[in-house]
All heavy atoms as an XYZ file, in Angstrom:
1043
protein
N     239.932     41.928     51.639
C     239.455     43.306     51.813
C     240.611     44.204     52.268
O     241.477     43.780     53.019
C     238.332     43.328     52.857
C     237.745     44.687     53.051
S     236.303     44.628     54.142
C     236.260     46.321     54.623
N     240.579     45.410     51.800
C     241.606     46.369     52.193
C     241.520     46.656     53.684
O     240.432     46.667     54.255
C     241.402     47.692     51.439
C     241.543     47.670     49.923
C     241.097     48.998     49.342
C     242.973     47.391     49.536
N     242.666     46.898     54.320
C     242.586     47.269     55.725
C     241.980     48.667     55.847
O     241.775     49.357     54.846
C     243.950     47.148     56.404
C     244.929     48.265     56.076
O     244.550     49.247     55.428
O     246.095     48.149     56.478
N     241.692     49.058     57.055
C     240.962     50.308     57.300
C     241.694     51.528     56.739
O     241.087     52.414     56.153
C     240.690     50.467     58.787
C     239.721     49.441     59.339
C     239.667     49.532     60.865
C     238.808     48.455     61.458
N     239.464     47.152     61.534
N     242.996     51.574     56.917
C     243.772     52.714     56.427
C     243.753     52.738     54.899
O     243.479     53.784     54.288
C     245.221     52.669     56.958
C     246.066     53.757     56.329
C     245.240     52.773     58.478
N     244.027     51.607     54.296
C     244.026     51.529     52.833
C     242.649     51.852     52.255
O     242.546     52.450     51.190
C     244.492     50.149     52.370
C     245.964     49.900     52.607
C     246.874     50.886     51.891
O     246.571     51.295     50.747
O     247.907     51.255     52.472
N     241.605     51.431     52.948
C     240.248     51.728     52.491
C     240.050     53.239     52.339
O     239.592     53.720     51.295
C     239.202     51.170     53.476
C     237.826     51.726     53.223
C     237.018     51.201     52.220
C     237.352     52.817     53.956
C     235.768     51.741     51.960
C     236.106     53.355     53.701
C     235.320     52.813     52.706
O     234.084     53.357     52.445
N     240.408     53.995     53.387
C     240.202     55.450     53.355
C     241.096     56.122     52.319
O     240.660     57.032     51.616
C     240.423     56.057     54.746
C     239.352     55.660     55.708
C     239.479     54.833     56.782
C     237.969     56.049     55.674
N     238.268     54.682     57.408
C     237.327     55.426     56.751
C     237.220     56.862     54.829
C     235.974     55.588     57.029
C     235.855     57.032     55.094
C     235.251     56.400     56.175
N     242.333     55.675     52.210
C     243.243     56.280     51.233
C     242.815     55.966     49.807
O     242.852     56.855     48.937
C     244.679     55.807     51.473
C     245.336     56.279     52.762
C     246.719     55.670     52.902
C     245.384     57.799     52.838
N     242.402     54.751     49.553
C     241.928     54.377     48.218
C     240.701     55.210     47.841
O     240.602     55.720     46.716
C     241.608     52.885     48.180
C     241.067     52.417     46.870
N     241.854     52.258     45.754
C     239.805     52.095     46.488
C     241.104     51.866     44.736
N     239.863     51.756     45.159
N     239.800     55.362     48.778
C     238.594     56.151     48.530
C     238.946     57.625     48.275
O     238.366     58.270     47.390
C     237.647     56.024     49.723
O     236.419     56.645     49.460
N     239.901     58.152     49.027
C     240.342     59.539     48.814
C     240.961     59.702     47.427
O     240.697     60.693     46.732
C     241.338     59.956     49.899
N     241.777     58.733     47.019
C     242.380     58.787     45.679
C     241.307     58.771     44.584
O     241.430     59.491     43.589
C     243.340     57.620     45.473
C     244.646     57.777     46.231
O     245.032     58.920     46.548
O     245.292     56.747     46.502
N     240.295     57.952     44.759
C     239.191     57.929     43.785
C     238.500     59.288     43.724
O     238.142     59.764     42.645
C     238.182     56.840     44.148
C     238.674     55.440     43.887
C     237.650     54.380     44.245
O     236.822     54.599     45.152
O     237.675     53.318     43.593
N     238.326     59.920     44.887
C     237.671     61.229     44.926
C     238.515     62.315     44.263
O     237.977     63.261     43.696
C     237.334     61.617     46.370
C     236.202     60.776     46.948
O     235.481     60.115     46.171
O     236.041     60.788     48.184
N     239.832     62.181     44.321
C     240.707     63.117     43.605
C     240.402     63.044     42.114
O     240.266     64.075     41.438
C     242.202     62.833     43.882
C     243.096     63.618     42.918
C     242.556     63.175     45.321
N     240.266     61.841     41.599
C     239.958     61.663     40.171
C     238.619     62.284     39.811
O     238.489     62.945     38.777
C     239.940     60.175     39.806
O     241.202     59.604     39.997
N     237.626     62.093     40.655
C     236.295     62.669     40.402
C     236.372     64.192     40.463
O     235.805     64.888     39.613
C     235.259     62.127     41.409
C     233.929     62.851     41.262
C     235.072     60.629     41.224
N     237.081     64.709     41.455
C     237.199     66.166     41.593
C     237.869     66.788     40.369
O     237.492     67.881     39.935
C     237.969     66.513     42.869
N     238.852     66.095     39.795
C     239.507     66.598     38.582
C     238.521     66.696     37.418
O     238.522     67.675     36.675
C     240.673     65.698     38.186
C     241.932     66.002     38.937
C     243.105     65.200     38.420
O     243.024     63.952     38.417
O     244.108     65.837     38.042
N     237.683     65.683     37.281
C     236.669     65.701     36.221
C     235.702     66.872     36.448
O     235.371     67.612     35.514
C     235.900     64.358     36.167
C     234.679     64.451     35.251
C     236.820     63.232     35.725
N     235.286     67.048     37.683
C     234.370     68.144     38.006
C     235.037     69.503     37.772
O     234.395     70.432     37.277
C     233.896     68.025     39.454
C     232.982     66.841     39.745
C     232.812     66.663     41.261
C     231.631     67.017     39.073
N     236.306     69.609     38.110
C     237.039     70.859     37.896
C     237.110     71.175     36.412
O     236.867     72.315     35.998
C     238.442     70.760     38.501
C     239.274     72.024     38.524
C     238.601     73.133     39.313
C     240.642     71.714     39.124
N     237.407     70.178     35.607
C     237.451     70.386     34.155
C     236.078     70.758     33.594
O     235.990     71.469     32.596
C     237.988     69.142     33.451
C     239.459     68.924     33.720
O     240.203     69.859     33.987
N     239.887     67.677     33.672
N     235.028     70.294     34.259
C     233.662     70.627     33.841
C     233.140     71.909     34.471
O     231.965     72.249     34.305
N     233.988     72.611     35.218
C     233.645     73.883     35.848
C     232.493     73.758     36.846
O     231.682     74.662     37.010
C     233.345     74.957     34.796
C     234.523     75.200     33.876
C     234.235     76.237     32.827
C     235.454     76.364     31.923
N     235.282     77.337     30.873
N     232.456     72.648     37.547
C     231.453     72.394     38.591
C     232.108     72.694     39.940
O     232.458     71.810     40.711
C     230.964     70.939     38.533
C     230.370     70.542     37.209
C     229.073     71.272     36.980
C     228.398     70.789     35.707
N     227.289     71.614     35.323
N     232.286     73.974     40.218
C     233.114     74.401     41.332
C     232.546     74.045     42.708
O     233.297     73.663     43.596
C     233.410     75.892     41.221
C     234.070     76.233     39.905
C     233.530     77.192     39.055
C     235.225     75.572     39.489
C     234.122     77.488     37.839
C     235.820     75.855     38.277
C     235.267     76.821     37.451
O     235.857     77.094     36.249
N     231.249     74.153     42.888
C     230.654     73.781     44.164
C     230.894     72.296     44.445
O     231.255     71.908     45.556
C     229.150     74.090     44.178
C     228.420     73.773     45.479
C     228.958     74.636     46.618
C     226.922     73.994     45.310
N     230.733     71.481     43.432
C     230.937     70.048     43.592
C     232.415     69.710     43.830
O     232.731     68.794     44.586
C     230.386     69.297     42.370
C     228.886     69.350     42.248
C     228.330     70.681     41.701
O     229.079     71.546     41.251
N     227.029     70.829     41.748
N     233.307     70.465     43.212
C     234.745     70.273     43.471
C     235.022     70.551     44.948
O     235.735     69.791     45.614
C     235.616     71.182     42.583
C     237.088     71.099     42.993
C     235.457     70.824     41.116
N     234.450     71.625     45.453
C     234.629     71.952     46.869
C     234.143     70.838     47.776
O     234.807     70.475     48.754
N     232.983     70.285     47.444
C     232.429     69.178     48.223
C     233.387     67.982     48.193
O     233.671     67.379     49.226
C     231.060     68.790     47.660
C     230.411     67.635     48.366
C     229.784     67.817     49.589
C     230.420     66.363     47.815
C     229.181     66.751     50.253
C     229.822     65.293     48.453
C     229.200     65.488     49.681
N     233.921     67.670     47.028
C     234.846     66.542     46.920
C     236.175     66.825     47.610
O     236.793     65.913     48.167
C     235.042     66.111     45.464
C     234.054     65.067     45.056
C     232.789     65.423     44.626
C     234.359     63.717     45.135
C     231.849     64.471     44.280
C     233.432     62.752     44.788
C     232.169     63.122     44.362
N     236.616     68.072     47.594
C     237.840     68.407     48.333
C     237.643     68.128     49.821
O     238.540     67.605     50.493
C     238.242     69.858     48.090
S     238.971     70.141     46.464
N     236.462     68.472     50.331
C     236.167     68.155     51.730
C     236.233     66.649     51.950
O     236.824     66.177     52.921
C     234.800     68.698     52.137
C     234.495     68.440     53.577
N     234.126     67.203     54.045
C     234.547     69.254     54.658
C     233.946     67.267     55.355
N     234.197     68.504     55.746
N     235.626     65.887     51.044
C     235.643     64.426     51.169
C     237.070     63.875     51.182
O     237.402     62.983     51.964
C     234.873     63.780     50.022
C     233.353     63.849     50.057
C     232.769     63.237     48.786
C     232.803     63.152     51.282
N     237.907     64.412     50.306
C     239.298     63.951     50.220
C     240.018     64.199     51.546
O     240.677     63.300     52.081
C     240.023     64.640     49.050
C     239.404     64.226     47.717
C     241.528     64.357     49.097
C     239.713     65.171     46.563
N     239.893     65.410     52.076
C     240.550     65.737     53.345
C     239.980     64.893     54.479
O     240.731     64.385     55.323
C     240.391     67.227     53.643
N     238.668     64.726     54.493
C     238.025     63.923     55.537
C     238.532     62.481     55.498
O     238.886     61.897     56.531
C     236.511     63.948     55.353
C     235.754     63.128     56.369
C     234.257     63.167     56.169
O     233.723     64.165     55.618
O     233.599     62.187     56.571
N     238.598     61.905     54.324
C     239.032     60.517     54.196
C     240.519     60.366     54.532
O     240.929     59.362     55.127
C     238.707     59.993     52.806
C     237.204     59.821     52.626
C     236.831     59.465     51.206
C     235.321     59.349     51.069
N     234.929     58.994     49.689
N     241.320     61.353     54.189
C     242.740     61.318     54.556
C     242.887     61.328     56.072
O     243.666     60.546     56.643
C     243.466     62.515     53.935
N     242.117     62.187     56.719
C     242.171     62.249     58.180
C     241.639     60.964     58.818
O     242.180     60.493     59.818
C     241.389     63.467     58.677
C     242.055     64.813     58.392
C     241.083     65.959     58.597
C     243.298     64.987     59.267
N     240.610     60.393     58.230
C     240.068     59.144     58.767
C     241.072     58.001     58.596
O     241.139     57.101     59.435
C     238.718     58.827     58.139
C     237.640     59.759     58.690
C     236.251     59.453     58.195
C     235.258     60.377     58.904
N     233.874     60.090     58.566
N     241.863     58.037     57.544
C     242.937     57.048     57.395
C     243.934     57.192     58.541
O     244.386     56.192     59.116
C     243.644     57.229     56.047
N     244.256     58.419     58.882
C     245.187     58.671     59.974
C     244.596     58.193     61.306
O     245.289     57.540     62.098
C     245.529     60.162     60.033
C     246.531     60.531     61.084
S     248.181     59.894     60.788
C     248.825     61.129     59.706
N     243.329     58.493     61.523
C     242.668     58.036     62.758
C     242.680     56.506     62.816
O     242.994     55.912     63.846
C     241.222     58.580     62.858
C     240.471     57.938     64.014
C     241.224     60.096     62.993
N     242.347     55.870     61.701
C     242.328     54.405     61.655
C     243.703     53.823     61.936
O     243.829     52.779     62.586
C     241.806     53.927     60.302
N     244.750     54.502     61.477
C     246.103     53.991     61.709
C     246.485     54.061     63.180
O     247.239     53.218     63.669
C     247.124     54.751     60.860
O     247.398     56.015     61.401
N     245.963     55.035     63.875
C     246.290     55.216     65.294
C     245.456     54.298     66.177
O     245.957     53.711     67.128
C     246.080     56.689     65.710
C     247.116     57.575     65.026
C     246.142     56.861     67.216
C     246.851     59.049     65.157
N     244.179     54.183     65.838
C     243.256     53.463     66.720
C     242.974     52.024     66.287
O     242.435     51.260     67.077
C     241.904     54.204     66.775
O     241.289     54.160     65.478
C     242.071     55.638     67.244
N     243.289     51.691     65.041
C     242.932     50.396     64.453
C     241.424     50.160     64.458
O     240.961     49.027     64.429
C     243.634     49.236     65.183
O     245.021     49.374     65.070
N     240.672     51.239     64.522
C     239.214     51.178     64.526
C     238.685     52.053     63.397
O     239.409     52.892     62.857
C     238.667     51.725     65.849
C     239.263     51.113     67.082
C     238.378     50.058     67.681
O     237.165     50.115     67.474
O     238.926     49.164     68.348
N     237.421     51.861     63.080
C     236.785     52.783     62.150
C     236.627     54.126     62.837
O     236.215     54.175     64.000
C     235.414     52.258     61.710
C     235.436     51.107     60.719
C     234.028     50.596     60.473
C     236.065     51.530     59.406
N     236.942     55.214     62.151
C     236.797     56.538     62.752
C     235.331     56.873     63.009
O     234.430     56.290     62.411
C     237.377     57.484     61.696
C     238.130     56.617     60.759
C     237.521     55.259     60.830
N     235.118     57.836     63.889
C     233.756     58.285     64.163
C     233.150     58.887     62.894
O     233.861     59.226     61.953
C     233.752     59.316     65.293
O     234.396     60.499     64.882
N     231.849     59.006     62.884
C     231.143     59.458     61.687
C     231.080     60.979     61.569
O     230.260     61.503     60.843
C     229.745     58.855     61.661
C     229.800     57.351     61.497
C     228.433     56.745     61.379
C     228.569     55.249     61.189
N     227.287     54.585     61.093
N     231.951     61.668     62.235
C     231.976     63.120     62.143
C     232.532     63.567     60.797
O     233.313     62.852     60.162
C     232.796     63.746     63.293
O     232.688     65.175     63.200
C     234.260     63.369     63.193
N     232.127     64.748     60.381
C     232.645     65.353     59.153
C     233.475     66.598     59.467
O     233.944     67.268     58.560
C     231.490     65.732     58.217
C     230.588     64.581     57.916
N     230.981     63.506     57.163
C     229.315     64.342     58.293
C     229.976     62.647     57.074
N     228.970     63.118     57.763
N     233.621     66.902     60.744
C     234.346     68.087     61.198
C     235.847     67.836     61.056
O     236.423     67.013     61.775
C     233.975     68.389     62.645
C     234.603     69.656     63.165
O     235.782     69.942     62.849
O     233.916     70.382     63.908
N     236.472     68.553     60.145
C     237.881     68.310     59.835
C     238.810     68.661     60.989
O     239.801     67.965     61.208
C     238.269     69.067     58.565
C     237.456     68.697     57.316
C     237.889     69.544     56.128
C     237.559     67.214     57.004
N     238.498     69.710     61.727
C     239.334     70.060     62.883
C     239.259     68.963     63.936
O     240.288     68.549     64.488
C     238.902     71.402     63.463
N     238.057     68.468     64.187
C     237.892     67.388     65.173
C     238.634     66.130     64.712
O     239.300     65.473     65.511
C     236.414     67.081     65.384
C     236.187     66.004     66.401
C     234.720     65.793     66.705
C     234.597     64.712     67.774
N     233.281     64.626     68.327
N     238.527     65.809     63.433
C     239.232     64.639     62.912
C     240.744     64.798     63.033
O     241.456     63.844     63.345
C     238.836     64.368     61.463
C     237.455     63.747     61.275
C     237.041     63.801     59.803
C     237.441     62.315     61.789
N     241.246     66.016     62.808
C     242.690     66.228     62.936
C     243.130     66.070     64.391
O     244.232     65.593     64.659
C     243.113     67.581     62.360
O     242.619     68.642     63.134
N     242.259     66.432     65.322
C     242.560     66.198     66.742
C     242.550     64.706     67.047
O     243.451     64.198     67.724
C     241.554     66.931     67.627
C     241.718     68.432     67.613
C     240.611     69.173     68.349
O     239.711     68.529     68.935
O     240.639     70.414     68.332
N     241.527     63.991     66.566
C     241.446     62.543     66.785
C     242.645     61.818     66.162
O     243.086     60.793     66.680
C     240.141     61.987     66.201
C     238.854     62.411     66.889
C     237.638     61.955     66.080
C     238.800     61.864     68.311
N     243.148     62.383     65.060
C     244.304     61.795     64.371
C     245.620     62.141     65.064
O     246.672     61.619     64.697
C     244.340     62.267     62.918
N     245.558     63.048     66.033
C     246.761     63.432     66.760
C     247.686     64.345     65.982
O     248.879     64.427     66.291
N     247.141     65.034     64.974
C     248.013     65.890     64.149
C     247.614     67.366     64.187
O     248.228     68.178     63.505
C     248.041     65.407     62.685
C     246.648     65.475     62.047
C     248.646     64.021     62.588
C     246.650     65.311     60.548
N     246.608     67.706     64.966
C     246.127     69.093     64.980
C     247.267     70.081     65.225
O     247.379     71.084     64.531
C     245.019     69.263     66.026
C     244.414     70.634     66.033
C     243.458     70.985     65.097
C     244.808     71.575     66.974
C     242.901     72.261     65.091
C     244.261     72.849     66.973
C     243.303     73.193     66.032
N     248.111     69.774     66.190
C     249.216     70.683     66.523
C     250.351     70.650     65.511
O     251.217     71.516     65.528
C     249.762     70.368     67.920
C     248.754     70.687     69.007
O     247.910     71.579     68.802
O     248.800     70.028     70.072
N     250.342     69.657     64.624
C     251.380     69.541     63.604
C     251.019     70.251     62.299
O     251.866     70.382     61.420
C     251.658     68.068     63.281
C     252.184     67.308     64.484
O     252.771     67.937     65.384
O     251.997     66.080     64.519
N     249.767     70.669     62.185
C     249.321     71.311     60.950
C     249.997     72.662     60.761
O     250.168     73.427     61.715
C     247.800     71.516     60.968
C     246.936     70.261     61.034
C     245.463     70.650     61.218
C     247.108     69.417     59.786
N     250.361     72.943     59.539
C     250.888     74.271     59.221
C     249.723     75.260     59.209
O     248.547     74.862     59.188
C     251.568     74.285     57.844
O     250.563     74.039     56.840
C     252.684     73.256     57.754
N     250.045     76.518     59.187
C     248.995     77.540     59.101
C     248.189     77.362     57.810
O     246.959     77.482     57.813
C     249.616     78.937     59.147
C     248.596     80.052     59.142
C     249.212     81.433     59.247
O     250.420     81.540     59.576
O     248.493     82.418     58.994
N     248.874     77.050     56.719
C     248.186     76.828     55.441
C     247.236     75.639     55.539
O     246.113     75.692     55.046
C     249.198     76.601     54.316
C     248.546     76.376     52.965
C     249.549     76.054     51.872
O     250.684     75.693     52.125
N     249.109     76.179     50.626
N     247.662     74.563     56.176
C     246.803     73.387     56.319
C     245.605     73.682     57.218
O     244.482     73.266     56.923
C     247.601     72.201     56.868
C     248.594     71.653     55.879
C     249.563     70.680     56.499
O     249.940     70.815     57.674
N     250.002     69.699     55.720
N     245.839     74.402     58.299
C     244.743     74.788     59.193
C     243.729     75.638     58.437
O     242.515     75.420     58.553
C     245.283     75.561     60.416
O     246.202     74.718     61.111
C     244.160     75.974     61.345
N     244.221     76.581     57.647
C     243.323     77.430     56.857
C     242.569     76.621     55.807
O     241.393     76.868     55.548
C     244.092     78.578     56.209
C     244.546     79.601     57.224
O     243.959     79.744     58.303
N     245.601     80.324     56.901
N     243.250     75.645     55.207
C     242.591     74.784     54.235
C     241.423     74.047     54.885
O     240.314     74.033     54.348
C     243.584     73.773     53.639
C     242.973     72.695     52.732
C     242.396     73.316     51.462
C     244.005     71.627     52.411
N     241.660     73.442     56.035
C     240.595     72.703     56.709
C     239.438     73.626     57.088
O     238.268     73.234     56.979
C     241.140     71.967     57.934
C     242.210     70.909     57.650
C     242.596     70.185     58.932
C     241.778     69.931     56.579
N     239.759     74.846     57.508
C     238.706     75.828     57.820
C     237.906     76.180     56.570
O     236.683     76.339     56.627
C     239.315     77.099     58.423
C     239.754     76.958     59.847
C     240.356     78.260     60.349
C     240.967     78.103     61.721
N     241.657     79.319     62.170
N     238.588     76.330     55.452
C     237.902     76.655     54.192
C     237.038     75.495     53.706
O     235.960     75.700     53.141
C     238.912     77.010     53.096
C     239.557     78.370     53.296
O     239.042     79.180     54.094
O     240.591     78.612     52.635
N     237.518     74.277     53.918
C     236.802     73.099     53.416
C     235.614     72.706     54.295
O     234.634     72.160     53.788
C     237.754     71.906     53.306
C     238.841     71.984     52.249
C     239.730     70.747     52.324
C     238.247     72.139     50.857
N     235.700     72.960     55.588
C     234.671     72.477     56.505
C     233.244     72.823     56.078
O     232.386     71.946     56.060
C     234.949     72.938     57.928
C     234.898     71.800     58.906
O     234.994     70.634     58.540
N     234.745     72.127     60.167
N     232.951     74.056     55.718
C     231.560     74.364     55.353
C     231.132     73.781     54.005
O     229.941     73.783     53.683
C     231.513     75.895     55.320
C     232.916     76.338     55.188
C     233.777     75.255     55.770
N     232.056     73.269     53.246
C     231.711     72.757     51.917
C     231.073     71.374     51.966
O     230.575     70.886     50.959
C     232.950     72.731     51.025
C     233.592     74.086     50.792
C     234.846     73.932     49.939
C     232.621     75.053     50.150
N     231.040     70.762     53.121
C     230.428     69.448     53.243
C     228.924     69.553     53.463
O     228.143     69.111     52.641
C     231.060     68.663     54.385
C     230.403     67.314     54.570
O     230.100     66.638     53.609
N     230.157     66.948     55.792
N     228.524     70.145     54.545
C     227.107     70.157     54.911
C     226.418     71.416     54.411
O     225.386     71.355     53.761
C     226.968     70.072     56.448
C     227.716     68.861     56.985
C     225.505     70.095     56.855
C     226.961     67.603     57.119
N     227.004     72.561     54.713
C     226.326     73.819     54.431
C     226.070     74.030     52.944
O     225.095     74.660     52.569
C     227.120     74.988     55.019
C     227.152     74.945     56.539
C     228.042     76.003     57.147
O     228.506     76.895     56.434
O     228.270     75.917     58.363
N     226.924     73.487     52.102
C     226.765     73.678     50.657
C     225.518     72.982     50.135
O     225.076     73.243     49.021
C     227.989     73.154     49.919
N     224.916     72.142     50.936
C     223.723     71.405     50.507
C     222.434     72.191     50.725
O     221.387     71.812     50.221
C     223.619     70.092     51.287
C     224.804     69.194     51.068
C     224.646     67.938     51.886
N     225.922     67.234     51.909
C     226.065     66.037     52.417
N     225.044     65.404     52.926
N     227.239     65.466     52.402
N     222.499     73.254     51.496
C     221.294     73.989     51.861
C     221.250     75.328     51.145
O     222.254     76.017     51.028
C     221.238     74.166     53.376
C     221.124     72.827     54.064
C     222.251     72.178     54.546
C     219.896     72.188     54.166
C     222.160     70.939     55.146
C     219.786     70.950     54.762
C     220.925     70.330     55.249
O     220.833     69.094     55.830
N     220.058     75.705     50.674
C     219.929     76.890     49.816
C     220.476     78.179     50.426
O     221.092     78.969     49.731
C     218.428     77.020     49.565
C     217.790     75.806     50.103
C     218.790     75.053     50.915
N     220.267     78.379     51.725
C     220.729     79.617     52.348
C     222.242     79.778     52.260
O     222.759     80.872     52.121
C     220.313     79.669     53.819
C     218.810     79.778     53.992
O     218.107     80.033     52.993
O     218.341     79.603     55.131
N     222.955     78.680     52.361
C     224.420     78.716     52.327
C     224.969     78.549     50.921
O     226.018     79.063     50.594
C     225.006     77.616     53.215
C     224.667     77.766     54.668
C     223.710     76.952     55.265
C     225.298     78.714     55.451
C     223.396     77.087     56.609
C     224.993     78.847     56.794
C     224.041     78.029     57.362
O     223.735     78.162     58.687
N     224.250     77.799     50.114
C     224.745     77.426     48.785
C     225.092     78.647     47.932
O     226.135     78.683     47.289
C     223.702     76.556     48.083
C     224.186     75.970     46.800
C     223.094     75.077     46.203
N     223.544     74.511     44.972
C     223.739     73.224     44.762
N     223.485     72.362     45.710
N     224.170     72.797     43.597
N     224.227     79.644     47.956
C     224.467     80.846     47.149
C     225.746     81.543     47.593
O     226.579     81.905     46.766
C     223.253     81.805     47.228
C     223.553     83.133     46.558
C     222.023     81.160     46.609
N     225.927     81.679     48.896
C     227.128     82.336     49.400
C     228.387     81.563     49.077
O     229.397     82.141     48.666
N     228.329     80.249     49.240
C     229.497     79.419     48.965
C     229.814     79.425     47.474
O     230.976     79.504     47.076
C     229.280     77.990     49.498
C     229.306     78.021     51.031
C     230.332     77.040     48.965
C     228.930     76.726     51.692
N     228.779     79.355     46.653
C     228.985     79.367     45.203
C     229.693     80.650     44.767
O     230.557     80.622     43.894
C     227.643     79.204     44.463
O     227.057     77.969     44.874
C     227.824     79.181     42.971
N     229.335     81.774     45.392
C     229.965     83.044     45.003
C     231.433     83.108     45.416
O     232.229     83.810     44.806
C     229.195     84.221     45.593
O     229.313     84.248     47.003
N     231.805     82.365     46.432
C     233.190     82.346     46.909
C     234.063     81.449     46.034
O     235.249     81.711     45.832
C     233.246     81.859     48.372
C     232.582     82.883     49.279
C     234.668     81.583     48.821
C     232.354     82.383     50.693
N     233.468     80.372     45.496
C     234.244     79.394     44.743
C     234.453     79.839     43.290
O     233.880     79.286     42.361
C     233.572     78.016     44.802
C     233.639     77.326     46.156
C     232.842     76.033     46.148
C     235.080     77.055     46.563
N     235.304     80.826     43.144
C     235.688     81.277     41.814
C     236.561     80.195     41.178
O     237.088     79.323     41.895
C     236.496     82.583     41.901
O     237.719     82.297     42.620
C     235.723     83.693     42.602
N     236.751     80.242     39.886
C     237.644     79.250     39.265
C     239.030     79.227     39.917
O     239.566     78.154     40.217
C     237.714     79.701     37.803
C     236.425     80.404     37.571
C     236.105     81.090     38.879
N     239.596     80.394     40.190
C     240.928     80.474     40.781
C     240.948     79.893     42.194
O     241.857     79.148     42.561
C     241.429     81.920     40.804
C     241.605     82.537     39.439
C     240.288     83.019     38.802
O     239.263     83.180     39.507
O     240.291     83.198     37.573
N     239.962     80.257     43.002
C     239.871     79.766     44.381
C     239.682     78.248     44.392
O     240.279     77.536     45.201
C     238.719     80.467     45.100
C     238.400     79.935     46.478
C     239.443     80.301     47.492
C     238.979     79.871     48.888
N     239.953     80.167     49.898
N     238.862     77.735     43.480
C     238.587     76.307     43.441
C     239.826     75.521     43.032
O     240.126     74.475     43.623
C     237.410     76.007     42.491
O     236.295     76.818     42.868
C     237.002     74.554     42.567
N     240.570     76.013     42.059
C     241.817     75.352     41.660
C     242.785     75.338     42.839
O     243.428     74.317     43.121
C     242.445     76.039     40.423
C     243.869     75.557     40.193
C     241.593     75.793     39.188
N     242.884     76.451     43.542
C     243.773     76.538     44.709
C     243.354     75.535     45.781
O     244.196     74.814     46.331
C     243.741     77.964     45.268
C     244.661     78.192     46.450
C     244.602     79.660     46.880
C     245.566     79.983     47.974
N     245.139     79.607     49.308
N     242.060     75.460     46.086
C     241.569     74.491     47.069
C     241.898     73.061     46.651
O     242.326     72.248     47.468
C     240.056     74.622     47.250
C     239.533     75.710     48.170
C     238.006     75.727     48.145
C     240.037     75.520     49.585
N     241.683     72.781     45.375
C     241.942     71.434     44.875
C     243.422     71.090     45.001
O     243.786     70.009     45.486
C     241.463     71.307     43.425
C     241.743     69.958     42.825
C     241.093     68.825     43.286
C     242.671     69.827     41.803
C     241.367     67.577     42.735
C     242.943     68.582     41.249
C     242.285     67.455     41.722
N     244.298     71.983     44.583
C     245.743     71.722     44.652
C     246.204     71.561     46.107
O     247.009     70.675     46.421
C     246.537     72.842     43.968
C     246.252     72.979     42.492
C     246.795     71.804     41.699
N     246.411     71.940     40.303
C     245.779     71.015     39.597
N     245.493     69.856     40.126
N     245.450     71.216     38.346
N     245.696     72.423     46.990
C     246.080     72.315     48.399
C     245.539     71.024     49.016
O     246.193     70.423     49.866
C     245.588     73.534     49.179
C     246.370     74.786     48.869
C     245.915     75.996     49.671
O     245.089     75.849     50.597
O     246.380     77.097     49.353
N     244.348     70.608     48.597
C     243.779     69.360     49.106
C     244.607     68.172     48.635
O     244.879     67.250     49.414
C     242.307     69.214     48.660
O     241.562     70.343     49.134
C     241.693     67.941     49.213
N     245.039     68.192     47.383
C     245.936     67.134     46.891
C     247.220     67.097     47.724
O     247.707     66.026     48.091
C     246.312     67.387     45.429
C     245.277     67.008     44.427
C     245.802     67.196     43.009
O     246.294     68.301     42.678
O     245.722     66.228     42.234
N     247.759     68.271     48.011
C     248.974     68.359     48.823
C     248.752     67.838     50.233
O     249.620     67.164     50.806
N     247.580     68.120     50.794
C     247.259     67.645     52.128
C     247.180     66.115     52.141
O     247.712     65.467     53.044
C     245.936     68.265     52.599
C     245.550     67.873     53.992
C     246.217     68.393     55.088
C     244.503     66.985     54.214
C     245.861     68.032     56.382
C     244.132     66.617     55.494
C     244.820     67.145     56.586
N     246.546     65.542     51.136
C     246.462     64.089     51.025
C     247.872     63.487     50.929
O     248.175     62.496     51.604
C     245.608     63.683     49.823
C     245.510     62.188     49.519
C     244.939     61.404     50.696
C     244.660     61.974     48.252
N     248.736     64.076     50.136
C     250.125     63.593     50.017
C     250.848     63.674     51.361
O     251.592     62.754     51.730
C     250.882     64.387     48.963
S     250.368     64.027     47.285
N     250.624     64.750     52.090
C     251.251     64.939     53.393
C     250.801     63.844     54.363
O     251.626     63.268     55.080
C     250.915     66.333     53.914
C     251.518     66.686     55.235
C     252.811     67.032     55.485
C     250.831     66.740     56.494
N     252.965     67.304     56.829
C     251.773     67.146     57.461
C     249.512     66.517     56.888
C     251.439     67.304     58.803
C     249.185     66.679     58.224
C     250.140     67.065     59.165
N     249.504     63.556     54.359
C     248.974     62.489     55.216
C     249.605     61.153     54.820
O     250.034     60.375     55.674
C     247.434     62.410     55.127
C     246.776     63.647     55.748
C     246.903     61.117     55.764
C     246.814     63.730     57.252
N     249.673     60.883     53.514
C     250.270     59.616     53.058
C     251.724     59.509     53.501
O     252.182     58.428     53.888
C     250.178     59.505     51.536
C     248.786     59.196     51.038
C     248.781     59.149     49.508
C     247.444     58.785     48.946
N     247.480     58.747     47.458
N     252.465     60.619     53.448
C     253.861     60.595     53.902
C     253.947     60.263     55.386
O     254.805     59.499     55.824
C     254.539     61.933     53.619
C     254.828     62.156     52.169
C     255.351     63.571     51.883
O     255.276     64.454     52.722
N     255.855     63.760     50.672
N     253.032     60.849     56.150
C     253.021     60.575     57.595
C     252.674     59.117     57.876
O     253.116     58.557     58.867
C     252.047     61.506     58.303
C     252.543     62.964     58.285
C     251.681     63.839     59.128
N     251.796     63.507     60.520
C     252.435     64.232     61.420
N     253.049     65.337     61.076
N     252.467     63.876     62.692
N     251.850     58.544     56.994
C     251.465     57.141     57.149
C     252.467     56.219     56.481
O     252.326     54.995     56.559
C     250.080     56.914     56.549
C     248.910     57.553     57.282
C     247.644     57.475     56.449
C     248.712     56.876     58.633
N     253.427     56.818     55.772
C     254.433     56.071     55.019
C     253.774     55.168     53.968
O     254.094     54.000     53.841
C     255.321     55.256     55.962
C     256.609     54.810     55.292
O     257.095     55.526     54.392
O     257.122     53.742     55.664
N     252.817     55.770     53.224
C     252.069     55.026     52.186
C     252.390     55.591     50.812
O     252.500     56.721     50.593
C     250.564     55.113     52.416
C     250.117     54.487     53.727
C     250.148     53.000     53.666
C     249.666     52.373     54.959
N     249.779     50.978     54.985
């Protein structure tokens, strides 16, 4: 079985592939949801590397970055990315929020989120030396 860090990174890589398919299919809300998953799993890999334990079941990206010990190392762009992605996990599932989020996720915005999320995953992998 893959170790805890490899498990999260492998899962994040799989989600990148799914997000690309969704992006090509113009399923922007779903791309946003997967971008959140990718960032969450990257952060959980970092937490696992530090603690050698399974990360907590939180989906809050800022909290995970604190648990990973990298909150203060994030660039302004990365901090903004995590802020943009955070509501795409839970709130996008509920009708009151879904309409608002859908209107924000234009094709251009979604491509930007996806590219920045890929970059964030690469940055985490570099920090983990993976």
